[in-house]
LUMBA-472845 format. One record per residue (C-alpha): x, y, z. Coordinates in Angstrom, 3 decimals, always signed. Example, Ala and Ser with C-alpha at 12.3 -4.5 7.8 and 13.67 -1.06 7.14 Angstrom:
2
{east->+12.300, north->-4.500, up->+7.800}
{east->+13.670, north->-1.060, up->+7.140}
***
This chain:
85
{east->+266.815, north->+226.510, up->-94.528}
{east->+268.106, north->+222.962, up->-94.940}
{east->+271.296, north->+221.942, up->-93.170}
{east->+272.393, north->+218.315, up->-93.346}
{east->+275.670, north->+216.957, up->-92.046}
{east->+276.693, north->+213.302, up->-92.173}
{east->+279.859, north->+211.650, up->-90.932}
{east->+281.153, north->+208.222, up->-91.843}
{east->+284.441, north->+206.502, up->-91.139}
{east->+286.057, north->+207.847, up->-94.284}
{east->+283.625, north->+210.403, up->-95.701}
{east->+281.588, north->+213.437, up->-94.760}
{east->+278.856, north->+215.439, up->-96.450}
{east->+277.405, north->+218.876, up->-95.686}
{east->+274.467, north->+220.476, up->-97.539}
{east->+273.027, north->+223.922, up->-96.922}
{east->+270.097, north->+225.537, up->-98.723}
{east->+268.144, north->+228.659, up->-97.927}
{east->+265.260, north->+230.082, up->-99.912}
{east->+262.679, north->+232.806, up->-100.201}
{east->+259.150, north->+231.953, up->-101.288}
{east->+258.379, north->+233.305, up->-104.745}
{east->+255.281, north->+233.238, up->-106.933}
{east->+253.436, north->+229.937, up->-107.025}
{east->+254.987, north->+228.628, up->-103.791}
{east->+258.447, north->+228.070, up->-105.284}
{east->+261.466, north->+228.628, up->-103.072}
{east->+264.583, north->+230.162, up->-104.643}
{east->+267.923, north->+230.723, up->-102.952}
{east->+271.578, north->+229.791, up->-102.544}
{east->+272.916, north->+226.296, up->-101.922}
{east->+276.258, north->+224.928, up->-100.774}
{east->+277.350, north->+221.278, up->-100.837}
{east->+280.552, north->+219.685, up->-99.570}
{east->+281.577, north->+216.051, up->-100.045}
{east->+284.813, north->+214.733, up->-98.584}
{east->+286.642, north->+211.460, up->-98.109}
{east->+290.249, north->+210.442, up->-97.491}
{east->+292.321, north->+212.458, up->-99.950}
{east->+289.406, north->+213.983, up->-101.894}
{east->+287.173, north->+217.059, up->-101.419}
{east->+284.340, north->+218.361, up->-103.636}
{east->+282.524, north->+221.697, up->-103.183}
{east->+279.504, north->+223.165, up->-104.984}
{east->+278.071, north->+226.670, up->-104.781}
{east->+274.927, north->+227.578, up->-106.683}
{east->+271.277, north->+228.566, up->-106.734}
{east->+268.285, north->+226.246, up->-106.297}
{east->+264.561, north->+226.215, up->-107.066}
{east->+262.530, north->+223.942, up->-104.763}
{east->+258.878, north->+222.881, up->-104.333}
{east->+257.847, north->+222.608, up->-107.949}
{east->+254.825, north->+220.315, up->-107.508}
{east->+252.964, north->+218.208, up->-110.056}
{east->+250.381, north->+215.706, up->-108.752}
{east->+252.330, north->+213.225, up->-106.544}
{east->+255.798, north->+214.520, up->-107.442}
{east->+257.889, north->+217.398, up->-106.118}
{east->+260.800, north->+218.661, up->-108.226}
{east->+263.946, north->+220.518, up->-107.249}
{east->+266.620, north->+221.938, up->-109.545}
{east->+269.929, north->+223.700, up->-109.037}
{east->+272.843, north->+225.052, up->-111.035}
{east->+276.175, north->+226.523, up->-110.077}
{east->+279.920, north->+225.990, up->-109.930}
{east->+281.787, north->+222.913, up->-108.630}
{east->+285.447, north->+222.502, up->-107.663}
{east->+287.370, north->+219.520, up->-106.299}
{east->+290.658, north->+218.941, up->-104.494}
{east->+292.300, north->+217.720, up->-107.725}
{east->+292.001, north->+221.268, up->-109.110}
{east->+289.149, north->+220.518, up->-111.513}
{east->+286.283, north->+223.015, up->-111.775}
{east->+283.125, north->+223.143, up->-113.893}
{east->+279.475, north->+224.188, up->-113.907}
{east->+276.956, north->+221.703, up->-112.485}
{east->+273.231, north->+221.044, up->-112.820}
{east->+271.155, north->+219.024, up->-110.337}
{east->+267.584, north->+217.745, up->-110.818}
{east->+265.759, north->+215.864, up->-108.042}
{east->+262.301, north->+214.263, up->-108.078}
{east->+260.489, north->+213.144, up->-104.928}
{east->+257.366, north->+211.013, up->-105.273}
{east->+254.757, north->+210.400, up->-102.593}
{east->+252.748, north->+207.203, up->-102.249}
***
């Protein structure tokens, strides 16, 4: 489980991910993200795959549905790469 909460003067961010280990050491599970600032809110709900490893890099991917306080909604895709030195 990953839970991250950050507060600034005018913005806040919350991320939550939970996963079950699958074949090959991959973790799969739900994710929730919230971003907010004065007058604007953005929420994402989806599924993630974490711990895809290749040499010195670790990959993470997610897809789901996003909605904001302006009434817009759409699917989203996230790809993250972490490199170690």
